[in-house]
Steps between C-alpha positions, in 0.01 A plus 500: 500500500654654180831311560322169501319550172624521129249670268474543120201717394314455177580859395873527525646852579871569526711818550591604139869601573589194694693201363424144606791505731395824659144377538584166668748677724227754599255209575753335720577818691124548559487147645788578734762275335864557579716613210699178444190280515309741275776491237532120509129447468472772226768326290330173548158615400628688191654177381190291578271757324737512206542875535871522532568619146246790536556574874670830444228621247223733625180304594296715255679341218440132602235293329177411671632146571825634647305736728294205610812301585642797688182532710521124581859545595412800724237290674742237578786745607440461877412126485145547616283236668200574289481600125205688351529521118191672361 
């Protein structure tokens, strides 16, 4: 069921020491995506969320808006059938 749903909670929590790239890669691995598909999707979502310039910066230094865009990108990482954005 988890692989069919993309979820963004109201109270966003991210690992402090990860970058946006690391986090999206981690989410893709959790969803069982192959490395090549994961990397291509990750690059696409970073561009779509306008996070490319800050993608190597630790998530803890991102603004609230950037964290929200990262959460949305993560929810779309595995191209889910259903999106739940709280």
